MARTI-255211 format. One record per residue (C-alpha): residue in three letters; x, z, y. Coordinates in steps of 0.5 Angstrom, whole numbers, padded with zeros to 4 digits, always signed. Layout:
REM MARTI-255211
ALAXZY ...
REM end
This chain:
REM MARTI-255211
MET+0348+0267+0287 GLU+0347+0268+0294 ASN+0339+0270+0293 LEU+0342+0277+0289 LYS+0338+0283+0289 ILE+0340+0289+0288 LEU+0338+0295+0287 LEU+0342+0302+0286 CYS+0339+0308+0283 CYS+0342+0316+0283 GLY+0338+0323+0284 ALA+0335+0322+0290 GLY+0337+0316+0293 LEU+0341+0319+0297 SER+0348+0318+0294 SER+0347+0311+0292 GLY+0343+0310+0300 PHE+0351+0311+0303 LEU+0353+0306+0298 ALA+0348+0301+0299 GLN+0348+0302+0306 LYS+0356+0300+0305 ALA+0355+0294+0300 ARG+0350+0290+0305 LYS+0356+0291+0310 ALA+0360+0288+0306 ALA+0356+0282+0304 LYS+0354+0281+0311 LYS+0361+0280+0312 LYS+0362+0275+0307 GLY+0356+0272+0310 LEU+0352+0272+0303 ASN+0344+0273+0303 ILE+0343+0279+0299 GLN+0340+0285+0299 ILE+0342+0292+0296 GLU+0336+0298+0296 ALA+0337+0306+0293 LYS+0331+0308+0291 SER+0330+0315+0285 GLU+0330+0313+0278 THR+0323+0314+0278 GLU+0323+0309+0284 ALA+0326+0304+0279 ILE+0321+0303+0274 SER+0317+0300+0279 HIS+0323+0296+0282 LEU+0325+0292+0276 PRO+0320+0286+0277 THR+0323+0285+0283 ILE+0331+0286+0282 ASP+0336+0282+0279 VAL+0341+0287+0278 LEU+0340+0295+0277 LEU+0346+0299+0278 LEU+0346+0306+0275 GLY+0350+0312+0279 PRO+0355+0315+0274 HIS+0351+0321+0273 TYR+0345+0317+0270 GLU+0349+0313+0265 ALA+0344+0317+0260 TYR+0338+0313+0263 ARG+0343+0306+0261 GLU+0340+0304+0254 LYS+0333+0306+0258 PHE+0333+0301+0263 THR+0337+0296+0259 GLU+0331+0296+0254 LEU+0326+0295+0260 GLY+0330+0290+0264 LYS+0331+0285+0258 PRO+0325+0283+0258 LEU+0326+0281+0266 ASN+0331+0278+0265 VAL+0336+0284+0270 SER+0343+0286+0269 VAL+0342+0293+0267 GLU+0350+0298+0268 VAL+0353+0304+0271 ILE+0358+0304+0277 PRO+0365+0305+0275 GLN+0366+0312+0278 LYS+0370+0309+0282 ILE+0367+0305+0286 TYR+0361+0310+0287 GLY+0366+0316+0289 THR+0369+0311+0294 LEU+0363+0308+0297 ASP+0367+0303+0297 GLY+0361+0296+0298 GLU+0366+0290+0297 LYS+0367+0292+0289 LEU+0360+0294+0288 LEU+0359+0287+0291 ASP+0364+0285+0287 PHE+0362+0289+0280 ALA+0355+0287+0281 PHE+0357+0279+0281 LYS+0361+0279+0275 LEU+0355+0284+0271 ARG+0350+0278+0273 GLU+0355+0273+0271 LYS+0356+0276+0264 ASN+0349+0277+0263 ASP+0347+0270+0266 ALA+0352+0267+0260 SER+0350+0271+0255 SER+0343+0269+0256 SER+0344+0262+0256 ALA+0347+0263+0250 GLU+0342+0265+0246 
REM end
């Protein structure tokens, strides 16, 4: 799980960029080799084949279903970042959230 590739998505990728930066620092502090980037909603689609987890800004909740359908054949876990994590730019909690989401997705994939 250490090679997890996470993409954060919001309007222009700016606010999610700050959160990605905090998450990269938290990953480095924990000694995890994780790639975390932030892109705009329009850029995120082209990155789906190269990532494991797509996390949407809370204001992009309406896009969850669209991205879930696009990510399903690529085994990409998609979820909306909880407002508490997003609003406080909590990089450590974001990492925990991404890991739990991926584990849940892996467990449901292996059960199918």
